[in-house]
C-alpha positions as CSV (number, residue, x, y, z in Angstrom):
1,M,-177.8,40.5,139.7
2,E,-179.0,37.4,141.5
3,R,-177.7,34.7,143.8
4,I,-177.2,31.2,142.4
5,K,-175.8,27.9,143.7
6,G,-172.1,28.3,144.4
7,K,-169.2,25.9,144.7
8,P,-167.0,25.3,147.7
9,Q,-163.8,25.2,145.7
10,P,-161.5,27.0,145.0
11,F,-161.3,29.5,147.8
12,G,-161.6,33.2,146.8
13,A,-163.7,35.0,144.2
14,V,-163.6,33.2,140.8
15,V,-164.9,35.1,137.8
16,E,-166.5,33.3,134.9
17,G,-168.0,35.8,132.5
18,S,-170.9,37.5,134.4
19,R,-170.8,34.9,137.1
20,V,-168.7,35.1,140.3
21,N,-168.3,32.3,142.8
22,F,-167.3,33.2,146.3
23,A,-165.9,30.6,148.8
24,L,-164.1,31.1,152.1
25,Q,-163.6,29.5,155.5
26,V,-165.8,30.8,158.3
27,P,-165.8,29.5,161.9
28,A,-168.9,27.8,163.0
29,G,-171.6,29.9,164.6
30,K,-170.5,33.2,162.9
31,T,-172.6,35.2,160.4
32,C,-171.1,36.0,157.0
33,R,-172.0,38.3,154.2
34,V,-170.4,39.3,150.8
35,L,-170.2,43.0,150.5
36,L,-170.1,44.4,146.9
37,Y,-168.9,47.9,146.2
38,K,-169.0,50.0,143.0
39,A,-165.3,50.2,142.0
40,G,-163.5,52.8,144.0
41,E,-166.3,53.4,146.5
42,E,-165.8,52.8,150.2
43,K,-169.4,51.9,151.0
44,P,-171.0,48.6,149.9
45,G,-174.0,48.9,147.6
46,H,-175.1,45.2,147.7
47,C,-174.9,42.5,150.4
48,F,-175.5,38.8,150.1
49,D,-175.8,36.4,153.1
50,L,-173.8,33.2,153.2
51,P,-175.8,31.1,155.7
52,E,-174.0,28.5,157.7
53,E,-176.6,25.8,156.9
54,D,-175.8,26.2,153.2
55,G,-172.1,25.5,153.7
56,I,-170.0,22.4,154.0
57,G,-168.1,22.1,157.3
58,E,-166.6,25.6,157.8
59,V,-166.7,26.5,154.2
60,R,-169.3,29.0,153.0
61,F,-169.9,29.6,149.3
62,L,-172.2,31.6,147.0
63,G,-172.6,32.2,143.3
64,I,-173.8,35.6,141.9
65,E,-175.0,35.9,138.3
66,G,-175.5,39.0,136.2
67,L,-172.5,40.9,137.8
68,E,-170.2,43.1,135.7
69,P,-166.9,42.1,137.5
70,E,-164.8,45.0,136.3
71,K,-167.3,47.5,137.8
72,Y,-167.3,46.0,141.3
73,E,-165.1,45.2,144.3
74,Y,-165.8,43.1,147.3
75,N,-165.1,42.3,151.0
76,Y,-166.6,39.9,153.6
77,E,-168.4,40.8,156.8
78,I,-168.1,38.2,159.5
79,D,-170.0,38.9,162.7
80,G,-170.3,42.5,161.8
81,K,-166.6,43.1,161.1
82,V,-165.2,43.8,157.6
83,Y,-162.5,41.4,156.3
84,V,-160.5,41.3,153.1
85,D,-160.6,37.9,151.5
86,P,-157.4,36.1,152.4
87,Y,-157.5,34.5,148.9
88,V,-158.1,37.8,147.2
89,R,-156.4,38.0,143.8
90,E,-155.9,41.7,143.6
91,I,-156.3,44.6,146.0
92,S,-157.9,48.1,145.5
93,G,-157.1,51.0,147.9
94,K,-153.3,50.5,148.4
95,K,-152.0,52.2,145.3
96,I,-149.7,54.6,147.2
97,F,-146.8,52.8,148.9
98,G,-146.5,53.8,152.6
99,R,-150.0,55.3,152.9
100,R,-151.9,53.9,155.8
101,R,-155.3,52.3,154.9
102,D,-157.8,50.6,157.2
103,D,-159.4,47.5,155.7
104,K,-161.9,47.5,158.6
105,E,-163.2,50.8,157.3
106,H,-163.8,49.6,153.7
107,Q,-160.7,51.5,152.5
108,V,-159.1,48.2,151.2
109,R,-161.2,46.0,149.0
110,G,-160.8,43.0,146.8
111,K,-161.0,43.3,143.0
112,L,-162.9,40.7,140.9
113,V,-160.2,39.5,138.6
114,S,-160.8,37.6,135.3
115,D,-158.2,35.0,134.3
116,A,-158.3,36.4,130.7
117,Y,-154.8,37.4,129.6
118,D,-153.0,37.0,126.3
119,W,-149.7,35.2,127.2
120,E,-148.9,35.2,123.5
121,G,-147.6,31.6,123.7
122,D,-145.4,32.3,126.7
123,R,-143.9,29.3,128.6
124,R,-141.6,28.8,131.5
125,L,-138.0,28.6,130.3
126,H,-136.7,25.6,132.3
127,L,-133.1,26.8,132.2
128,A,-130.6,24.2,133.5
129,W,-129.4,25.1,137.0
130,K,-125.8,25.0,135.8
131,D,-126.4,27.7,133.2
132,V,-128.2,30.1,135.5
133,V,-126.6,33.4,136.6
134,A,-129.2,34.9,139.0
135,Y,-129.8,38.5,140.1
136,S,-131.6,39.3,143.3
137,L,-133.7,42.5,143.3
138,H,-136.5,44.4,145.1
139,I,-139.2,45.5,142.6
140,R,-139.6,48.9,144.1
141,G,-135.9,49.6,145.2
142,F,-134.5,48.4,141.8
143,T,-135.7,51.5,139.9
144,K,-137.1,53.9,142.5
145,H,-134.0,56.0,142.7
146,S,-134.0,59.1,140.5
147,S,-130.8,57.9,138.9
148,S,-132.5,54.8,137.4
149,K,-133.8,56.9,134.6
150,A,-136.8,54.5,134.4
151,A,-140.0,56.0,133.2
152,H,-142.0,53.9,135.6
153,K,-139.9,54.0,138.8
154,G,-140.4,51.4,141.5
155,T,-142.7,49.2,139.5
156,Y,-143.0,46.0,137.5
157,Q,-142.8,48.1,134.4
158,G,-139.6,49.6,135.7
159,V,-138.0,46.1,135.8
160,I,-139.1,45.6,132.2
161,E,-137.3,48.8,131.2
162,K,-134.1,47.4,132.8
163,I,-134.2,44.1,130.9
164,P,-131.7,45.3,128.2
165,Y,-129.3,46.1,131.0
166,L,-129.7,42.7,132.6
167,K,-129.2,41.0,129.3
168,E,-126.0,43.0,128.6
169,L,-124.7,42.0,132.0
170,G,-125.4,38.4,131.3
171,I,-128.2,37.7,133.7
172,N,-130.7,35.0,132.9
173,Q,-132.7,34.8,136.1
174,I,-134.1,37.5,138.5
175,Q,-135.0,36.6,142.0
176,C,-137.7,39.1,143.3
177,M,-138.3,40.0,146.9
178,P,-142.0,39.7,148.0
179,V,-144.3,40.9,145.3
180,Y,-147.5,40.0,147.1
181,E,-149.8,42.4,148.9
182,F,-148.1,43.0,152.2
183,D,-149.0,45.8,154.6
184,E,-146.0,48.1,154.7
185,C,-147.7,50.2,157.4
186,A,-148.6,47.5,159.8
187,G,-145.9,48.5,162.4
188,T,-144.3,51.7,163.6
189,K,-141.8,51.6,160.8
190,I,-142.3,51.1,157.1
191,N,-142.0,47.4,156.1
192,Y,-140.0,48.0,153.0
193,W,-138.9,44.4,152.3
194,G,-142.4,42.9,152.7
195,Y,-141.8,40.1,155.2
196,G,-144.7,39.2,157.4
197,P,-148.5,38.7,157.1
198,A,-149.9,39.4,153.7
199,Y,-152.5,38.7,151.1
200,Y,-150.3,36.2,149.4
201,F,-152.4,35.5,146.3
202,A,-152.5,39.2,145.2
203,P,-149.6,41.0,143.5
204,K,-148.8,44.3,145.2
205,E,-150.9,47.2,143.8
206,A,-148.3,49.8,144.7
207,Y,-145.8,48.1,142.3
208,A,-148.1,48.7,139.3
209,A,-147.6,51.7,137.2
210,G,-151.2,51.5,135.9
211,S,-154.5,50.1,137.2
212,S,-153.8,46.4,137.2
213,A,-151.1,44.8,139.3
214,V,-152.2,41.4,138.0
215,C,-151.6,42.3,134.3
216,E,-148.4,44.2,135.0
217,L,-146.8,41.3,136.9
218,K,-147.8,39.0,134.0
219,D,-146.4,41.6,131.6
220,M,-143.1,41.5,133.5
221,V,-142.9,37.7,133.5
222,R,-143.7,37.5,129.8
223,A,-141.2,40.2,128.9
224,C,-138.5,38.5,130.8
225,H,-139.2,35.2,129.2
226,R,-139.0,36.7,125.8
227,E,-135.4,37.7,126.5
228,G,-134.4,34.4,128.1
229,I,-134.7,35.5,131.7
230,E,-136.4,33.4,134.3
231,V,-138.5,34.9,137.1
232,V,-138.2,33.5,140.6
233,L,-140.3,34.9,143.5
234,E,-139.2,34.9,147.1
235,M,-142.1,33.6,149.2
236,P,-141.2,33.9,152.9
237,F,-144.6,33.0,154.4
238,A,-145.2,34.3,157.9
239,E,-145.5,32.0,160.9
240,G,-149.1,30.7,161.2
241,V,-149.6,30.2,157.5
242,S,-150.6,26.6,157.0
243,A,-148.4,24.4,154.8
244,Q,-151.5,23.6,152.7
245,T,-152.1,27.3,152.0
246,A,-148.5,27.9,151.1
247,L,-148.5,25.0,148.7
248,E,-151.7,26.3,147.1
249,C,-150.1,29.7,146.7
250,L,-147.0,28.4,145.0
251,R,-149.1,26.3,142.6
252,F,-151.2,29.4,141.9
253,Y,-148.3,31.6,140.9
254,M,-146.7,28.8,138.9
255,M,-149.9,28.3,136.8
256,E,-151.4,31.7,136.8
257,Y,-148.2,33.8,136.4
258,H,-145.9,31.3,134.7
259,V,-143.3,31.8,137.5
260,D,-140.2,29.7,137.1
261,G,-139.4,29.1,140.7
262,F,-139.6,30.1,144.3
263,V,-137.4,30.9,147.3
264,V,-139.1,29.5,150.4
265,N,-138.3,29.2,154.1
266,P,-138.0,25.5,154.7
267,Y,-138.5,26.1,158.5
268,L,-142.1,27.3,157.8
269,V,-143.0,25.2,154.8
270,P,-142.0,21.6,154.9
271,W,-139.3,21.2,152.2
272,E,-140.1,17.5,151.5
273,M,-143.7,18.3,151.0
274,L,-142.8,20.9,148.3
275,K,-140.3,18.6,146.6
276,S,-142.8,15.8,146.4
277,D,-145.7,17.9,145.1
278,P,-146.4,16.7,141.5
279,F,-147.3,20.2,140.3
280,L,-144.0,21.7,141.4
281,K,-141.8,19.0,139.9
282,E,-140.8,21.1,136.9
283,I,-139.9,24.4,138.6
284,K,-137.0,25.5,140.7
285,L,-137.5,25.3,144.4
286,M,-134.9,27.2,146.4
287,R,-133.9,27.9,150.0
288,K,-131.5,30.3,151.5
289,D,-128.2,29.1,153.1
290,D,-125.3,31.2,154.3
291,A,-122.6,28.5,154.1
292,F,-121.0,29.6,150.9
293,Q,-121.3,33.3,151.8
294,N,-119.6,32.9,155.2
295,V,-116.7,30.7,153.8
296,M,-116.0,33.1,150.9
297,R,-116.2,36.2,153.1
298,R,-113.7,34.8,155.5
299,F,-111.4,33.7,152.8
300,L,-111.7,37.1,151.1
301,K,-110.6,39.0,154.1
302,G,-107.7,36.7,154.8
303,D,-108.8,34.5,157.7
304,E,-106.6,31.6,158.4
305,N,-107.5,27.9,158.1
306,M,-110.0,28.4,155.3
307,V,-108.5,26.4,152.4
308,R,-110.4,23.2,153.0
309,D,-113.7,25.0,153.3
310,V,-113.0,26.9,150.2
311,I,-112.3,23.7,148.3
312,W,-115.7,22.5,149.3
313,A,-117.5,25.7,148.5
314,L,-115.9,25.9,145.0
315,R,-116.8,22.4,144.0
316,H,-120.2,22.0,145.7
317,N,-123.2,21.7,143.3
318,S,-125.7,24.0,145.1
319,A,-128.5,22.9,142.8
320,A,-128.5,19.5,144.4
321,D,-129.9,20.9,147.6
322,G,-132.0,23.8,146.1
323,K,-129.6,26.6,146.9
324,C,-127.8,29.4,145.1
325,N,-124.3,30.7,145.9
326,Y,-124.1,34.3,147.1
327,V,-121.6,36.5,148.8
328,T,-124.1,39.2,149.6
329,A,-127.9,39.2,149.9
330,H,-130.6,41.7,151.0
331,T,-130.0,40.7,154.7
332,G,-126.5,42.1,155.3
333,F,-124.0,44.4,153.7
334,T,-123.9,45.2,150.0
335,L,-120.6,44.1,148.4
336,W,-119.1,47.5,148.5
337,D,-120.1,48.0,152.2
338,L,-118.6,44.5,152.9
339,V,-115.2,45.9,152.0
340,S,-115.8,49.4,153.5
341,Y,-117.1,48.7,157.0
342,D,-115.9,46.6,159.9
343,G,-119.2,47.0,161.8
344,K,-122.8,47.7,160.9
345,H,-124.2,51.2,161.0
346,N,-127.9,50.8,161.4
347,E,-128.6,53.9,163.5
348,A,-131.1,55.2,161.0
349,N,-133.3,52.2,161.8
350,G,-134.1,53.6,165.2
351,E,-133.1,50.5,167.2
352,N,-129.8,51.8,168.7
353,N,-127.9,49.7,166.1
354,T,-129.0,46.5,167.8
355,D,-130.7,45.1,164.7
356,G,-129.2,43.3,161.8
357,P,-126.4,40.6,161.7
358,D,-123.6,41.2,164.2
359,Y,-121.2,38.8,162.4
360,N,-120.6,40.0,158.8
361,Y,-117.1,38.7,158.2
362,S,-116.4,42.1,156.7
363,W,-113.2,44.2,156.5
364,N,-112.9,47.9,155.8
365,C,-109.5,47.7,154.1
366,G,-108.0,50.2,156.5
367,A,-110.6,52.9,157.0
368,E,-114.2,52.8,158.3
369,G,-116.7,54.1,155.7
370,P,-116.0,56.5,152.8
371,S,-112.4,57.2,152.2
372,R,-110.3,59.4,150.0
373,K,-107.1,57.4,150.5
374,K,-106.1,56.0,147.1
375,A,-104.5,52.9,148.6
376,V,-107.7,52.1,150.5
377,M,-110.0,52.7,147.5
378,A,-107.7,50.6,145.2
379,L,-107.7,47.7,147.7
380,R,-111.5,47.9,148.1
381,K,-112.1,47.7,144.4
382,N,-109.7,44.8,144.1
383,Q,-111.5,43.0,146.9
384,V,-114.8,43.5,145.2
385,R,-113.4,41.9,142.0
386,N,-112.0,39.1,144.1
387,A,-115.5,38.5,145.6
388,M,-117.1,38.4,142.2
389,L,-114.6,35.9,140.9
390,L,-115.0,33.7,144.0
391,L,-118.7,33.7,143.3
392,L,-118.7,33.3,139.5
393,G,-115.8,30.9,139.4
394,A,-117.5,28.4,141.7
395,Q,-119.4,25.4,140.4
396,G,-122.7,26.2,142.1
397,T,-125.5,28.5,140.8
398,P,-124.4,32.1,141.4
399,C,-126.7,34.9,142.5
400,I,-125.6,38.6,142.4
401,L,-127.3,41.2,144.6
402,A,-128.7,44.1,142.5
403,G,-126.2,47.0,142.3
404,D,-123.2,45.0,143.6
405,E,-121.9,45.1,140.1
406,F,-121.4,48.9,140.3
407,Y,-120.4,49.5,144.0
408,N,-123.9,50.2,145.3
409,S,-123.8,51.2,149.0
410,Q,-126.3,51.3,151.9
411,K,-123.9,53.5,154.0
412,G,-123.0,50.6,156.2
413,N,-126.6,49.7,157.0
414,N,-126.9,45.9,156.9
415,N,-130.6,45.7,157.6
416,V,-132.5,48.1,155.4
417,Y,-135.9,46.5,156.1
418,C,-137.4,49.9,156.9
419,Q,-135.4,52.1,154.6
420,D,-137.8,53.0,151.8
421,N,-135.5,55.8,150.6
422,E,-132.2,56.3,148.9
423,T,-130.4,54.2,151.5
424,G,-132.4,51.1,150.5
425,W,-132.8,51.9,146.8
426,V,-130.3,51.0,144.2
427,D,-128.2,54.1,143.3
428,W,-127.6,53.9,139.5
429,S,-125.4,57.1,139.6
430,R,-122.6,54.9,140.8
431,L,-122.6,53.0,137.5
432,K,-122.4,56.3,135.6
433,T,-119.5,57.5,137.8
434,D,-117.5,54.3,137.4
435,D,-118.5,51.4,135.2
436,S,-115.2,49.5,135.5
437,L,-116.7,46.9,137.9
438,F,-119.7,46.5,135.6
439,R,-117.4,45.8,132.7
440,F,-115.4,43.3,134.7
441,V,-118.5,41.4,136.0
442,K,-119.9,41.4,132.5
443,A,-116.7,39.9,131.1
444,L,-116.6,37.4,134.0
445,I,-120.1,36.2,133.4
446,A,-119.3,35.8,129.7
447,F,-116.1,33.9,130.6
448,R,-118.1,31.5,132.9
449,K,-120.7,30.8,130.1
450,A,-117.9,30.2,127.6
451,H,-116.2,27.6,129.8
452,P,-118.5,24.6,130.6
453,C,-115.8,23.2,132.9
454,L,-116.7,26.1,135.4
455,H,-120.3,25.1,135.6
456,R,-120.7,21.3,135.3
457,E,-124.1,19.7,135.7
458,E,-122.7,17.0,138.0
459,E,-120.7,17.5,141.2
460,L,-117.0,17.4,140.7
461,L,-115.3,14.4,142.4
462,G,-111.6,14.9,141.7
463,L,-111.6,11.7,139.6
464,D,-110.7,10.9,136.1
465,R,-114.2,10.0,135.0
466,T,-113.6,10.2,131.2
467,A,-110.3,8.3,131.1
468,C,-108.5,11.3,129.8
469,G,-105.6,11.0,132.2
470,M,-106.7,14.0,134.3
471,P,-109.2,14.4,137.2
472,D,-112.2,16.7,136.6
473,V,-110.8,19.0,139.3
474,S,-107.5,19.1,141.0
475,Y,-105.8,21.3,143.6
476,H,-102.3,22.9,143.6
477,G,-100.0,25.2,145.5
478,E,-96.3,26.0,145.4
479,N,-95.9,22.5,144.1
480,A,-98.2,21.0,141.5
481,W,-100.8,18.5,142.8
482,Q,-100.1,19.5,146.4
483,V,-102.6,21.5,148.3
484,M,-101.3,24.1,150.8
485,A,-104.0,23.5,153.4
486,E,-102.1,24.2,156.6
487,V,-103.7,26.7,159.0
488,S,-101.6,29.7,157.9
489,S,-102.3,29.1,154.1
490,R,-104.4,31.6,152.2
491,Q,-103.5,30.3,148.8
492,L,-105.1,27.8,146.4
493,G,-104.7,26.8,142.8
494,V,-107.6,24.9,141.1
495,M,-107.5,23.2,137.7
496,Y,-110.8,22.3,136.0
497,A,-110.4,19.7,133.2
498,G,-112.1,20.7,130.0
499,T,-112.2,17.1,128.7
500,G,-115.7,15.7,129.2
501,A,-117.2,19.2,129.1
502,G,-116.1,20.1,125.5
503,D,-113.9,22.8,126.9
504,S,-110.3,23.9,127.5
505,D,-108.7,23.4,130.8
506,C,-108.9,26.3,133.2
507,F,-106.6,27.1,136.1
508,I,-107.6,29.6,138.8
509,A,-104.9,30.8,141.3
510,Y,-106.4,32.3,144.5
511,N,-104.1,34.4,146.7
512,M,-105.9,36.0,149.6
513,H,-102.6,36.6,151.5
514,W,-101.1,40.1,151.8
515,L,-97.9,38.8,150.2
516,P,-97.2,37.6,146.6
517,H,-96.9,33.8,146.1
518,E,-95.8,31.5,143.3
519,Y,-97.9,28.7,142.1
520,A,-96.6,25.6,140.2
521,L,-98.5,25.0,137.1
522,P,-99.7,21.5,136.2
523,S,-99.3,20.4,132.6
524,P,-102.2,21.5,130.4
525,G,-101.9,18.4,128.2
526,R,-100.2,17.4,125.0
527,D,-99.6,20.1,122.5
528,R,-101.2,22.8,124.7
529,K,-99.9,25.7,126.8
530,W,-101.2,28.1,129.4
531,S,-102.5,31.5,128.5
532,R,-103.4,34.3,130.9
533,A,-107.1,35.2,130.6
534,G,-106.8,38.0,133.2
535,S,-106.7,38.8,136.9
536,T,-108.5,40.8,139.5
537,E,-105.3,42.8,140.1
538,S,-105.4,44.1,136.6
539,G,-109.2,44.4,136.6
540,I,-109.3,42.8,133.1
541,L,-110.7,39.4,132.2
542,D,-111.0,39.4,128.4
543,T,-107.4,39.1,127.3
544,S,-105.3,36.2,126.2
545,A,-101.7,36.8,127.0
546,E,-99.1,34.1,126.5
547,L,-97.1,33.0,129.6
548,E,-93.4,33.0,129.2
549,D,-92.9,30.6,132.1
550,Q,-95.1,27.5,131.7
551,K,-93.9,26.0,134.9
552,K,-95.0,28.5,137.5
553,I,-96.8,31.8,137.9
554,E,-96.6,34.6,140.5
555,V,-99.8,35.9,141.9
556,M,-99.9,39.4,143.5
557,P,-101.2,39.9,147.1
558,R,-105.0,39.6,147.6
559,S,-105.7,38.8,143.9
560,I,-106.8,36.0,141.7
561,C,-105.3,35.0,138.3
562,V,-107.2,33.0,135.6
563,L,-105.4,30.8,133.0
564,V,-106.8,28.9,130.1
565,S,-105.1,26.2,128.1
566,V,-104.7,26.9,124.3
567,P,-103.1,25.0,121.5
568,D,-99.4,25.2,121.4
569,E,-98.5,25.4,117.7
570,T,-94.8,25.3,118.3
571,K,-95.1,22.0,120.2
572,R,-97.4,20.6,117.6
573,R,-95.1,21.5,114.7
574,S,-92.1,20.2,116.6
575,R,-93.9,16.9,117.3
576,S,-95.0,16.6,113.6
577,R,-91.5,17.3,112.4
578,R,-90.1,14.6,114.7
579,R,-92.7,12.1,113.4
580,T,-91.7,12.9,109.8
581,E,-88.0,12.5,110.6
582,K,-88.7,9.2,112.4
583,K,-90.6,7.9,109.3
584,K,-87.6,8.8,107.1
585,E,-85.2,7.0,109.4
586,N,-87.4,3.9,109.4
587,G,-87.5,4.0,105.6
588,Q,-83.7,4.2,105.3
589,E,-83.2,1.3,107.7
590,K,-85.5,-0.9,105.6
591,E,-83.5,-0.2,102.5
């Protein structure tokens, strides 16, 4: 191998056949060398100087010809100290999750990665925001539990194995917690989530079942796309990462990995900069926001003075500000724990239960933690169904936390950042034990997709925008067209007009009070009637039962009822008969 003239851009090690270009930033006055190792070895076999006088500004660069990239790994040595390339595209030496490795002692090295990969015609999906039903998961925790039955537990391949499950549920986007090469052993506790400093351009080696994290992450993206599922990566860059580096990283994953979108921290990376970047115009840029979560949690547990906030949360188009709606996320309780614990139980984290959110707006339904009381368990399951309908019945883009659809629990721990164990992993045995919630959520997602009026592209205004005689959304209570918004009210009826969306009208009656309440029903329109689609109290949402009383409906305590307008053949025939009789009468008068 021999040194040749290099190029100052792009940063990192770029492989072109038997030629590799190295470029990095080095402070003025410091010496720098490229260290080359035979693959798997911890001592360099070749070294190449990067003289300061050959660089441009603080950028050093070098080309090497005659190298067999797949047989070598590399690091940099700056002023005698070993450094892993901050732009490294794949890491070697961190295959075992949780095993401490010292990059200063050559135990961690960069791989020389070729761009060659057969995407087989793969393209990003560009699903409309309004059609997305997202699912937030942790690559390792999603299938690491023995109950997952995945052949490649805790890996990108494990996610691929679960694609049929995701499709059956109705998911068409996964949002993945950090997949880049973070150091899970940097502190005194395992960094299970992956927040903090990292090699952001390299996919995590420990998440690969085989020898190439690069190929397996691409395999996962390609497999998801084949089944109509978008892949979004959470990229919570650590403080100190420049905005320019973050921007380069997002561009890199978009182009190199065909990623469909990113969840970023707008406090660390300027949101307007990302939104204005021409390369990122066609992907989904997202940011976390707890507004929807906090409103719906408080309404769910029966807090007073919430109706006005709920109206806003139900109608707000979250895509307009780059947000998804969620009731639970990785930070905080799982959905089952939200209805099982009044307070957090983070003792296992070793911080005297001082870590994690203090304000969870949770309610244990009458007993703290696991309970054998039938009334408590029945109420909890009903509350979980309520939460799912609050989420999936809202206009914004919904995101479900992995495992919430089958009562996954973290034993009251609302901050499992260091729990790389069965507490932090998704427990699939709960699905096998009781799949009733899974079936309900599956039916609910299908119902949402079947009714465009529940996920309109534009924000609802409460106006008759199609001249159909009915506003796009209206609100009701004990009297039709009158909202019960006083402080003590915990009830709300919402009608979504199907006209303009090519759909039937839908009416959803929310009763978060501990007493039953009657709701007046607005007219569903000419020659139509209301039909009961289901309720959270029954746990069924795939029926079509006729209502005997078309003027009002009683909704049980702490439950939600869903109605759909259907053709009323009796009314239609009666109207037709009257028209015929009228014609006959008119004919006789003329004679």
